[in-house]
N, CA, C, O and the ligand as a Tripos MOL2 file, in Angstrom:
@<TRIPOS>MOLECULE
protein
  269   267    68     0     0
PROTEIN
NO_CHARGES

@<TRIPOS>ATOM
      1 N          70.9260   97.5050  129.7740 N.3       1 MET1
      2 CA         72.1970   97.1600  129.0490 C.3       1 MET1
      3 C          73.3130   97.2750  130.0680 C.2       1 MET1
      4 O          73.4290   98.2170  130.8510 O.2       1 MET1
      5 N          74.1680   96.1720  129.9830 N.am      2 PRO2
      6 CA         75.1310   96.1260  130.9840 C.3       2 PRO2
      7 C          76.3070   97.0110  130.7870 C.2       2 PRO2
      8 O          76.6310   97.3000  129.6350 O.2       2 PRO2
      9 N          76.9960   97.4820  131.8300 N.am      3 ILE3
     10 CA         78.1630   98.2940  131.6490 C.3       3 ILE3
     11 C          79.3210   97.5000  132.0430 C.2       3 ILE3
     12 O          79.3650   96.9390  133.1380 O.2       3 ILE3
     13 N          80.2900   97.4330  131.1560 N.am      4 TYR4
     14 CA         81.5360   96.6700  131.4030 C.3       4 TYR4
     15 C          82.6420   97.5560  131.8470 C.2       4 TYR4
     16 O          82.7890   98.6740  131.3530 O.2       4 TYR4
     17 N          83.4080   97.0910  132.7510 N.am      5 GLU5
     18 CA         84.5900   97.8310  133.1780 C.3       5 GLU5
     19 C          85.7990   97.2060  132.4980 C.2       5 GLU5
     20 O          85.9480   95.9880  132.4070 O.2       5 GLU5
     21 N          86.6520   98.1050  132.0280 N.am      6 TYR6
     22 CA         87.9270   97.7170  131.3690 C.3       6 TYR6
     23 C          89.0520   98.3280  132.0660 C.2       6 TYR6
     24 O          88.9840   99.4550  132.5570 O.2       6 TYR6
     25 N          90.1470   97.5440  132.1120 N.am      7 GLU7
     26 CA         91.3820   98.0530  132.6510 C.3       7 GLU7
     27 C          92.4160   97.7970  131.5690 C.2       7 GLU7
     28 O          92.5850   96.6880  131.0620 O.2       7 GLU7
     29 N          93.1290   98.9370  131.2330 N.am      8 CYS8
     30 CA         94.1780   98.9550  130.1970 C.3       8 CYS8
     31 C          95.4120   98.1800  130.7550 C.2       8 CYS8
     32 O          95.8840   98.4930  131.8480 O.2       8 CYS8
     33 N          95.9190   97.1940  130.0220 N.am      9 VAL9
     34 CA         97.0310   96.4530  130.4220 C.3       9 VAL9
     35 C          98.3260   97.2310  130.2810 C.2       9 VAL9
     36 O          99.3630   96.8640  130.8340 O.2       9 VAL9
     37 N          98.2380   98.3010  129.5340 N.am     10 ASP10
     38 CA         99.4340   99.0490  129.2390 C.3      10 ASP10
     39 C          99.5560  100.1920  130.2180 C.2      10 ASP10
     40 O         100.6410  100.3120  130.7870 O.2      10 ASP10
     41 N          98.6360  101.0070  130.4790 N.am     11 CYS11
     42 CA         98.7890  102.2100  131.3270 C.3      11 CYS11
     43 C          97.9660  102.1680  132.5240 C.2      11 CYS11
     44 O          98.0360  103.0690  133.3600 O.2      11 CYS11
     45 N          97.1310  101.0930  132.6620 N.am     12 GLY12
     46 CA         96.3720  100.9770  133.8660 C.3      12 GLY12
     47 C          95.0840  101.8320  133.9610 C.2      12 GLY12
     48 O          94.3840  101.8840  134.9720 O.2      12 GLY12
     49 N          94.8610  102.4470  132.8970 N.am     13 GLU13
     50 CA         93.6730  103.2790  132.8150 C.3      13 GLU13
     51 C          92.3890  102.3880  133.0150 C.2      13 GLU13
     52 O          92.2420  101.3270  132.4070 O.2      13 GLU13
     53 N          91.4820  102.8850  133.8960 N.am     14 ARG14
     54 CA         90.2180  102.1130  133.9390 C.3      14 ARG14
     55 C          89.0850  102.8800  133.4010 C.2      14 ARG14
     56 O          88.9930  104.0800  133.6600 O.2      14 ARG14
     57 N          88.2060  102.2690  132.6640 N.am     15 PHE15
     58 CA         87.0820  103.0180  132.0870 C.3      15 PHE15
     59 C          85.9140  102.0380  131.9080 C.2      15 PHE15
     60 O          86.0480  100.8150  131.9580 O.2      15 PHE15
     61 N          84.8220  102.6470  131.7080 N.am     16 GLU16
     62 CA         83.6190  101.8160  131.5300 C.3      16 GLU16
     63 C          82.9630  102.0840  130.1610 C.2      16 GLU16
     64 O          82.9210  103.1910  129.6250 O.2      16 GLU16
     65 N          82.4410  100.9040  129.6430 N.am     17 LEU17
     66 CA         81.8160  101.0050  128.3860 C.3      17 LEU17
     67 C          80.4020  100.3250  128.5150 C.2      17 LEU17
     68 O          80.2890   99.2910  129.1720 O.2      17 LEU17
     69 N          79.3970  100.8680  127.9290 N.am     18 ARG18
     70 CA         78.1530  100.2860  127.8550 C.3      18 ARG18
     71 C          78.0940   99.4750  126.5370 C.2      18 ARG18
     72 O          78.2430  100.0360  125.4520 O.2      18 ARG18
     73 N          77.8910   98.2440  126.6410 N.am     19 ARG19
     74 CA         77.9720   97.3680  125.5030 C.3      19 ARG19
     75 C          76.7900   96.5020  125.3330 C.2      19 ARG19
     76 O          76.2560   95.9720  126.3070 O.2      19 ARG19
     77 N          76.3620   96.3420  124.1140 N.am     20 GLY20
     78 CA         75.3220   95.4650  123.8800 C.3      20 GLY20
     79 C          75.8510   94.0170  123.6960 C.2      20 GLY20
     80 O          77.0640   93.8190  123.6250 O.2      20 GLY20
     81 N          75.0080   93.0640  123.6220 N.am     21 MET21
     82 CA         75.4700   91.6640  123.4950 C.3      21 MET21
     83 C          76.1050   91.4030  122.1540 C.2      21 MET21
     84 O          76.9580   90.5240  122.0270 O.2      21 MET21
     85 N          75.6970   92.1570  121.1500 N.am     22 THR22
     86 CA         76.2280   91.8820  119.7790 C.3      22 THR22
     87 C          77.5900   92.5000  119.4860 C.2      22 THR22
     88 O          78.3330   92.0330  118.6220 O.2      22 THR22
     89 N          77.8960   93.5590  120.2270 N.am     23 ASP23
     90 CA         79.1390   94.2240  119.9550 C.3      23 ASP23
     91 C          80.1980   94.1060  121.0330 C.2      23 ASP23
     92 O          81.1330   94.9050  121.0870 O.2      23 ASP23
     93 N          80.0450   93.0910  121.9040 N.am     24 LYS24
     94 CA         80.9440   92.9540  123.0080 C.3      24 LYS24
     95 C          82.3550   92.5500  122.5500 C.2      24 LYS24
     96 O          83.3440   92.7580  123.2520 O.2      24 LYS24
     97 N          82.4010   92.0090  121.4380 N.am     25 ASP25
     98 CA         83.6780   91.5740  120.8990 C.3      25 ASP25
     99 C          84.3180   92.4960  120.0160 C.2      25 ASP25
    100 O          85.3220   92.1600  119.3890 O.2      25 ASP25
    101 N          83.8160   93.6250  119.9210 N.am     26 ASP26
    102 CA         84.3850   94.6950  119.0950 C.3      26 ASP26
    103 C          85.6990   95.1530  119.6420 C.2      26 ASP26
    104 O          85.9960   95.0310  120.8310 O.2      26 ASP26
    105 N          86.4640   95.6750  118.7480 N.am     27 GLU27
    106 CA         87.7400   96.1400  119.1700 C.3      27 GLU27
    107 C          87.5520   97.4020  120.1270 C.2      27 GLU27
    108 O          86.7970   98.3150  119.7950 O.2      27 GLU27
    109 N          88.2370   97.4230  121.2790 N.am     28 ILE28
    110 CA         88.1330   98.5220  122.1720 C.3      28 ILE28
    111 C          89.4660   99.1440  122.4100 C.2      28 ILE28
    112 O          90.4670   98.4610  122.6250 O.2      28 ILE28
    113 N          89.4700  100.4440  122.3710 N.am     29 GLU29
    114 CA         90.6760  101.1890  122.6150 C.3      29 GLU29
    115 C          90.6480  101.8310  123.9020 C.2      29 GLU29
    116 O          89.6210  102.3380  124.3530 O.2      29 GLU29
    117 N          91.8460  101.8200  124.5550 N.am     30 CYS30
    118 CA         92.0500  102.5130  125.7870 C.3      30 CYS30
    119 C          91.9430  104.1220  125.4690 C.2      30 CYS30
    120 O          92.6370  104.6570  124.6050 O.2      30 CYS30
    121 N          91.0610  104.7700  126.2140 N.am     31 PRO31
    122 CA         90.8850  106.1900  125.8650 C.3      31 PRO31
    123 C          92.0460  107.0310  126.2090 C.2      31 PRO31
    124 O          92.1040  108.1990  125.8240 O.2      31 PRO31
    125 N          92.9790  106.4800  126.9230 N.am     32 ARG32
    126 CA         94.1820  107.2650  127.3450 C.3      32 ARG32
    127 C          95.3820  107.0420  126.4010 C.2      32 ARG32
    128 O          96.0030  107.9860  125.9120 O.2      32 ARG32
    129 N          95.6600  105.8270  126.1850 N.am     33 CYS33
    130 CA         96.9170  105.4830  125.3920 C.3      33 CYS33
    131 C          96.5660  104.8090  124.0550 C.2      33 CYS33
    132 O          97.4460  104.7000  123.2010 O.2      33 CYS33
    133 N          95.4320  104.3930  123.8510 N.am     34 GLY34
    134 CA         95.0100  103.8080  122.5620 C.3      34 GLY34
    135 C          95.3740  102.3730  122.4190 C.2      34 GLY34
    136 O          95.2600  101.8320  121.3190 O.2      34 GLY34
    137 N          95.8090  101.7160  123.4660 N.am     35 THR35
    138 CA         96.0580  100.3420  123.3720 C.3      35 THR35
    139 C          94.7410   99.5190  123.1090 C.2      35 THR35
    140 O          93.7130   99.7970  123.7260 O.2      35 THR35
    141 N          94.7850   98.5930  122.2650 N.am     36 LYS36
    142 CA         93.4960   97.9150  121.8580 C.3      36 LYS36
    143 C          93.3060   96.5890  122.6040 C.2      36 LYS36
    144 O          92.5140   95.7470  122.1810 O.2      36 LYS36
    145 N          94.0020   96.4120  123.6660 N.am     37 LYS37
    146 CA         93.8670   95.1650  124.4370 C.3      37 LYS37
    147 C          93.5440   95.4150  125.9000 C.2      37 LYS37
    148 O          94.2450   94.9270  126.7870 O.2      37 LYS37
    149 N          92.4860   96.1740  126.1550 N.am     38 PRO38
    150 CA         92.1070   96.2970  127.5970 C.3      38 PRO38
    151 C          91.5280   95.0600  128.2160 C.2      38 PRO38
    152 O          90.7860   94.3120  127.5790 O.2      38 PRO38
    153 N          91.8590   94.8580  129.4140 N.am     39 ARG39
    154 CA         91.3000   93.6910  130.1270 C.3      39 ARG39
    155 C          89.9420   94.0240  130.7090 C.2      39 ARG39
    156 O          89.7720   95.0590  131.3530 O.2      39 ARG39
    157 N          88.9920   93.1610  130.4870 N.am     40 ARG40
    158 CA         87.7020   93.4400  131.0520 C.3      40 ARG40
    159 C          87.6060   92.9510  132.4760 C.2      40 ARG40
    160 O          88.0090   91.8470  132.8430 O.2      40 ARG40
    161 N          87.0490   93.8410  133.2350 N.am     41 THR41
    162 CA         86.8080   93.4780  134.6610 C.3      41 THR41
    163 C          85.3290   93.5730  134.9130 C.2      41 THR41
    164 O          84.5650   94.0430  134.0700 O.2      41 THR41
    165 N          84.9480   93.1390  136.0410 N.am     42 PHE42
    166 CA         83.5130   93.2440  136.4570 C.3      42 PHE42
    167 C          83.2430   94.0070  137.7060 C.2      42 PHE42
    168 O          83.9260   93.8340  138.7160 O.2      42 PHE42
    169 N          82.3050   94.8050  137.6500 N.am     43 SER43
    170 CA         81.9480   95.5030  138.8510 C.3      43 SER43
    171 C          81.1100   94.6290  139.6780 C.2      43 SER43
    172 O          80.5850   93.6210  139.2050 O.2      43 SER43
    173 N          80.9640   95.0040  140.9520 N.am     44 ALA44
    174 CA         80.2770   94.1530  141.9950 C.3      44 ALA44
    175 C          78.8380   93.7810  141.5340 C.2      44 ALA44
    176 O          78.3490   92.6840  141.8040 O.2      44 ALA44
    177 N          78.2060   94.6990  140.8560 N.am     45 PHE45
    178 CA         76.7800   94.4430  140.5010 C.3      45 PHE45
    179 C          76.6410   93.7060  139.1660 C.2      45 PHE45
    180 O          75.5380   93.5080  138.6550 O.2      45 PHE45
    181 N          77.8170   93.3000  138.6090 N.am     46 GLY46
    182 CA         77.7470   92.6550  137.2570 C.3      46 GLY46
    183 C          77.2590   91.2010  137.3020 C.2      46 GLY46
    184 O          76.9550   90.6290  136.2550 O.2      46 GLY46
    185 N          77.1840   90.6330  138.4120 N.am     47 THR47
    186 CA         76.8270   89.2650  138.4060 C.3      47 THR47
    187 C          75.3870   89.0780  138.3370 C.2      47 THR47
    188 O          74.9490   87.9810  137.9900 O.2      47 THR47
    189 N          74.5800   90.0660  138.6410 N.am     48 GLY48
    190 CA         73.0760   89.8770  138.5320 C.3      48 GLY48
    191 C          72.5020   89.2540  139.7560 C.2      48 GLY48
    192 O          71.2810   89.2550  139.9190 O.2      48 GLY48
    193 N          73.3150   88.7180  140.6330 N.am     49 ALA49
    194 CA         72.7530   87.9290  141.7770 C.3      49 ALA49
    195 C          72.1300   88.9160  142.7140 C.2      49 ALA49
    196 O          71.0820   88.5900  143.2700 O.2      49 ALA49
    197 N          72.6560   90.0760  142.9460 N.am     50 SER50
    198 CA         72.2320   90.9590  143.9940 C.3      50 SER50
    199 C          71.1740   91.9800  143.4950 C.2      50 SER50
    200 O          70.4650   92.6320  144.2620 O.2      50 SER50
    201 N          71.1320   92.0580  142.1870 N.am     51 GLU51
    202 CA         70.2310   93.0660  141.6800 C.3      51 GLU51
    203 C          68.7600   92.8810  141.9930 C.2      51 GLU51
    204 O          68.0260   93.8550  142.1600 O.2      51 GLU51
    205 N          68.3190   91.6010  142.0760 N.am     52 SER52
    206 CA         66.9300   91.3000  142.3060 C.3      52 SER52
    207 C          66.5080   91.5800  143.7750 C.2      52 SER52
    208 O          65.3190   91.6720  144.0790 O.2      52 SER52
    209 N          67.4960   91.7110  144.6630 N.am     53 THR53
    210 CA         67.2240   91.9120  146.0580 C.3      53 THR53
    211 C          67.1930   93.3970  146.4060 C.2      53 THR53
    212 O          66.8820   93.7810  147.5340 O.2      53 THR53
    213 N          67.5330   94.2530  145.3760 N.am     54 VAL54
    214 CA         67.5500   95.7470  145.6560 C.3      54 VAL54
    215 C          66.1520   96.1230  145.9910 C.2      54 VAL54
    216 O          65.2000   95.7440  145.3100 O.2      54 VAL54
    217 N          66.0340   96.8920  147.0750 N.am     55 GLY55
    218 CA         64.7090   97.4250  147.4620 C.3      55 GLY55
    219 C          64.0770   96.6020  148.5960 C.2      55 GLY55
    220 O          63.1580   97.0440  149.2850 O.2      55 GLY55
    221 N          64.6140   95.3880  148.7540 N.am     56 SER56
    222 CA         64.0470   94.6000  149.7850 C.3      56 SER56
    223 C          64.9780   94.7010  151.0500 C.2      56 SER56
    224 O          66.1710   94.9820  150.9320 O.2      56 SER56
    225 N          64.4070   94.4710  152.2100 N.am     57 PRO57
    226 CA         65.2580   94.6250  153.3930 C.3      57 PRO57
    227 C          66.1870   93.3620  153.5850 C.2      57 PRO57
    228 O          66.0300   92.5510  154.4980 O.2      57 PRO57
    229 N          67.1140   93.2930  152.6780 N.am     58 SER58
    230 CA         68.0190   92.1200  152.6500 C.3      58 SER58
    231 C          69.0560   92.1800  153.8290 C.2      58 SER58
    232 O          69.5950   93.2500  154.1110 O.2      58 SER58
    233 N          69.3000   91.1500  154.4390 N.am     59 GLU59
    234 CA         70.3280   91.1370  155.4870 C.3      59 GLU59
    235 C          71.7450   91.2440  154.8610 C.2      59 GLU59
    236 O          72.7070   91.5650  155.5590 O.2      59 GLU59
    237 N          71.8570   90.9900  153.6190 N.am     60 SER60
    238 CA         73.1560   91.1000  152.9970 C.3      60 SER60
    239 C          73.6640   92.5030  152.9350 C.2      60 SER60
    240 O          74.8610   92.7050  152.7300 O.2      60 SER60
    241 N          72.8070   93.4950  153.1030 N.am     61 CYS61
    242 CA         73.2030   94.7750  153.0980 C.3      61 CYS61
    243 C          73.4760   95.3450  154.5010 C.2      61 CYS61
    244 O          73.9410   96.4760  154.6440 O.2      61 CYS61
    245 N          73.1830   94.5560  155.5090 N.am     62 ALA62
    246 CA         73.4160   95.0340  156.8820 C.3      62 ALA62
    247 C          74.8940   95.2220  157.1440 C.2      62 ALA62
    248 O          75.7010   94.4090  156.6930 O.2      62 ALA62
    249 N          75.2760   96.2660  157.8560 N.am     63 PRO63
    250 CA         76.7230   96.4290  158.2580 C.3      63 PRO63
    251 C          77.1380   95.4560  159.2670 C.2      63 PRO63
    252 O          76.3480   94.8790  160.0130 O.2      63 PRO63
    253 N          78.4540   95.2880  159.2650 N.am     64 GLY64
    254 CA         79.0680   94.3710  160.3070 C.3      64 GLY64
    255 C          78.8370   92.9210  160.0160 C.2      64 GLY64
    256 O          78.8830   92.1180  160.9480 O.2      64 GLY64
    257 N          78.5970   92.5350  158.8240 N.am     65 ARG65
    258 CA         78.4130   91.1130  158.6110 C.3      65 ARG65
    259 C          79.6370   90.5580  157.7470 C.2      65 ARG65
    260 O          79.5330   89.5410  157.0620 O.2      65 ARG65
    261 N          80.7270   91.2640  157.8320 N.am     66 PHE66
    262 CA         81.8860   90.8480  156.9120 C.3      66 PHE66
    263 C          82.7490   89.8590  157.6150 C.2      66 PHE66
    264 O          83.6260   89.2490  157.0050 O.2      66 PHE66
    265 N          82.5100   89.6780  158.9480 N.am     67 THR67
    266 CA         83.3630   88.8340  159.6800 C.3      67 THR67
    267 C          82.8160   87.3510  159.8550 C.2      67 THR67
    268 O          83.4750   86.5190  160.4780 O.2      67 THR67
    269 ZN         96.0120  102.6030  128.2210 Zn       68 ZN68
@<TRIPOS>BOND
     1     1     2 1
     2     2     3 1
     3     3     4 2
     4     3     5 am
     5     5     6 1
     6     6     7 1
     7     7     8 2
     8     7     9 am
     9     9    10 1
    10    10    11 1
    11    11    12 2
    12    11    13 am
    13    13    14 1
    14    14    15 1
    15    15    16 2
    16    15    17 am
    17    17    18 1
    18    18    19 1
    19    19    20 2
    20    19    21 am
    21    21    22 1
    22    22    23 1
    23    23    24 2
    24    23    25 am
    25    25    26 1
    26    26    27 1
    27    27    28 2
    28    27    29 am
    29    29    30 1
    30    30    31 1
    31    31    32 2
    32    31    33 am
    33    33    34 1
    34    34    35 1
    35    35    36 2
    36    35    37 am
    37    37    38 1
    38    38    39 1
    39    39    40 2
    40    39    41 am
    41    41    42 1
    42    42    43 1
    43    43    44 2
    44    43    45 am
    45    45    46 1
    46    46    47 1
    47    47    48 2
    48    47    49 am
    49    49    50 1
    50    50    51 1
    51    51    52 2
    52    51    53 am
    53    53    54 1
    54    54    55 1
    55    55    56 2
    56    55    57 am
    57    57    58 1
    58    58    59 1
    59    59    60 2
    60    59    61 am
    61    61    62 1
    62    62    63 1
    63    63    64 2
    64    63    65 am
    65    65    66 1
    66    66    67 1
    67    67    68 2
    68    67    69 am
    69    69    70 1
    70    70    71 1
    71    71    72 2
    72    71    73 am
    73    73    74 1
    74    74    75 1
    75    75    76 2
    76    75    77 am
    77    77    78 1
    78    78    79 1
    79    79    80 2
    80    79    81 am
    81    81    82 1
    82    82    83 1
    83    83    84 2
    84    83    85 am
    85    85    86 1
    86    86    87 1
    87    87    88 2
    88    87    89 am
    89    89    90 1
    90    90    91 1
    91    91    92 2
    92    91    93 am
    93    93    94 1
    94    94    95 1
    95    95    96 2
    96    95    97 am
    97    97    98 1
    98    98    99 1
    99    99   100 2
   100    99   101 am
   101   101   102 1
   102   102   103 1
   103   103   104 2
   104   103   105 am
   105   105   106 1
   106   106   107 1
   107   107   108 2
   108   107   109 am
   109   109   110 1
   110   110   111 1
   111   111   112 2
   112   111   113 am
   113   113   114 1
   114   114   115 1
   115   115   116 2
   116   115   117 am
   117   117   118 1
   118   118   119 1
   119   119   120 2
   120   119   121 am
   121   121   122 1
   122   122   123 1
   123   123   124 2
   124   123   125 am
   125   125   126 1
   126   126   127 1
   127   127   128 2
   128   127   129 am
   129   129   130 1
   130   130   131 1
   131   131   132 2
   132   131   133 am
   133   133   134 1
   134   134   135 1
   135   135   136 2
   136   135   137 am
   137   137   138 1
   138   138   139 1
   139   139   140 2
   140   139   141 am
   141   141   142 1
   142   142   143 1
   143   143   144 2
   144   143   145 am
   145   145   146 1
   146   146   147 1
   147   147   148 2
   148   147   149 am
   149   149   150 1
   150   150   151 1
   151   151   152 2
   152   151   153 am
   153   153   154 1
   154   154   155 1
   155   155   156 2
   156   155   157 am
   157   157   158 1
   158   158   159 1
   159   159   160 2
   160   159   161 am
   161   161   162 1
   162   162   163 1
   163   163   164 2
   164   163   165 am
   165   165   166 1
   166   166   167 1
   167   167   168 2
   168   167   169 am
   169   169   170 1
   170   170   171 1
   171   171   172 2
   172   171   173 am
   173   173   174 1
   174   174   175 1
   175   175   176 2
   176   175   177 am
   177   177   178 1
   178   178   179 1
   179   179   180 2
   180   179   181 am
   181   181   182 1
   182   182   183 1
   183   183   184 2
   184   183   185 am
   185   185   186 1
   186   186   187 1
   187   187   188 2
   188   187   189 am
   189   189   190 1
   190   190   191 1
   191   191   192 2
   192   191   193 am
   193   193   194 1
   194   194   195 1
   195   195   196 2
   196   195   197 am
   197   197   198 1
   198   198   199 1
   199   199   200 2
   200   199   201 am
   201   201   202 1
   202   202   203 1
   203   203   204 2
   204   203   205 am
   205   205   206 1
   206   206   207 1
   207   207   208 2
   208   207   209 am
   209   209   210 1
   210   210   211 1
   211   211   212 2
   212   211   213 am
   213   213   214 1
   214   214   215 1
   215   215   216 2
   216   215   217 am
   217   217   218 1
   218   218   219 1
   219   219   220 2
   220   219   221 am
   221   221   222 1
   222   222   223 1
   223   223   224 2
   224   223   225 am
   225   225   226 1
   226   226   227 1
   227   227   228 2
   228   227   229 am
   229   229   230 1
   230   230   231 1
   231   231   232 2
   232   231   233 am
   233   233   234 1
   234   234   235 1
   235   235   236 2
   236   235   237 am
   237   237   238 1
   238   238   239 1
   239   239   240 2
   240   239   241 am
   241   241   242 1
   242   242   243 1
   243   243   244 2
   244   243   245 am
   245   245   246 1
   246   246   247 1
   247   247   248 2
   248   247   249 am
   249   249   250 1
   250   250   251 1
   251   251   252 2
   252   251   253 am
   253   253   254 1
   254   254   255 1
   255   255   256 2
   256   255   257 am
   257   257   258 1
   258   258   259 1
   259   259   260 2
   260   259   261 am
   261   261   262 1
   262   262   263 1
   263   263   264 2
   264   263   265 am
   265   265   266 1
   266   266   267 1
   267   267   268 2
@<TRIPOS>SUBSTRUCTURE
     1 MET1         2 RESIDUE 1 A MET
     2 PRO2         6 RESIDUE 1 A PRO
     3 ILE3        10 RESIDUE 1 A ILE
     4 TYR4        14 RESIDUE 1 A TYR
     5 GLU5        18 RESIDUE 1 A GLU
     6 TYR6        22 RESIDUE 1 A TYR
     7 GLU7        26 RESIDUE 1 A GLU
     8 CYS8        30 RESIDUE 1 A CYS
     9 VAL9        34 RESIDUE 1 A VAL
    10 ASP10       38 RESIDUE 1 A ASP
    11 CYS11       42 RESIDUE 1 A CYS
    12 GLY12       46 RESIDUE 1 A GLY
    13 GLU13       50 RESIDUE 1 A GLU
    14 ARG14       54 RESIDUE 1 A ARG
    15 PHE15       58 RESIDUE 1 A PHE
    16 GLU16       62 RESIDUE 1 A GLU
    17 LEU17       66 RESIDUE 1 A LEU
    18 ARG18       70 RESIDUE 1 A ARG
    19 ARG19       74 RESIDUE 1 A ARG
    20 GLY20       78 RESIDUE 1 A GLY
    21 MET21       82 RESIDUE 1 A MET
    22 THR22       86 RESIDUE 1 A THR
    23 ASP23       90 RESIDUE 1 A ASP
    24 LYS24       94 RESIDUE 1 A LYS
    25 ASP25       98 RESIDUE 1 A ASP
    26 ASP26      102 RESIDUE 1 A ASP
    27 GLU27      106 RESIDUE 1 A GLU
    28 ILE28      110 RESIDUE 1 A ILE
    29 GLU29      114 RESIDUE 1 A GLU
    30 CYS30      118 RESIDUE 1 A CYS
    31 PRO31      122 RESIDUE 1 A PRO
    32 ARG32      126 RESIDUE 1 A ARG
    33 CYS33      130 RESIDUE 1 A CYS
    34 GLY34      134 RESIDUE 1 A GLY
    35 THR35      138 RESIDUE 1 A THR
    36 LYS36      142 RESIDUE 1 A LYS
    37 LYS37      146 RESIDUE 1 A LYS
    38 PRO38      150 RESIDUE 1 A PRO
    39 ARG39      154 RESIDUE 1 A ARG
    40 ARG40      158 RESIDUE 1 A ARG
    41 THR41      162 RESIDUE 1 A THR
    42 PHE42      166 RESIDUE 1 A PHE
    43 SER43      170 RESIDUE 1 A SER
    44 ALA44      174 RESIDUE 1 A ALA
    45 PHE45      178 RESIDUE 1 A PHE
    46 GLY46      182 RESIDUE 1 A GLY
    47 THR47      186 RESIDUE 1 A THR
    48 GLY48      190 RESIDUE 1 A GLY
    49 ALA49      194 RESIDUE 1 A ALA
    50 SER50      198 RESIDUE 1 A SER
    51 GLU51      202 RESIDUE 1 A GLU
    52 SER52      206 RESIDUE 1 A SER
    53 THR53      210 RESIDUE 1 A THR
    54 VAL54      214 RESIDUE 1 A VAL
    55 GLY55      218 RESIDUE 1 A GLY
    56 SER56      222 RESIDUE 1 A SER
    57 PRO57      226 RESIDUE 1 A PRO
    58 SER58      230 RESIDUE 1 A SER
    59 GLU59      234 RESIDUE 1 A GLU
    60 SER60      238 RESIDUE 1 A SER
    61 CYS61      242 RESIDUE 1 A CYS
    62 ALA62      246 RESIDUE 1 A ALA
    63 PRO63      250 RESIDUE 1 A PRO
    64 GLY64      254 RESIDUE 1 A GLY
    65 ARG65      258 RESIDUE 1 A ARG
    66 PHE66      262 RESIDUE 1 A PHE
    67 THR67      266 RESIDUE 1 A THR
    68 ZN68       269 GROUP 0 **** ****
């Protein structure tokens, strides 16, 4: 089950919620200020592209390849 990251547009609070496909559109409240319009962000692993390579000696994980 995916974990979505949210960032409150009001107070900047960032939090994570584990959401199923069916309730992703439910109303979400910021746990800090209660604003109901948090902006959804995605963590790095949220794309699913890199997950399949976990555990293999992938060169993408080698240090010093950012340049
Ligand atoms: Zn907030």
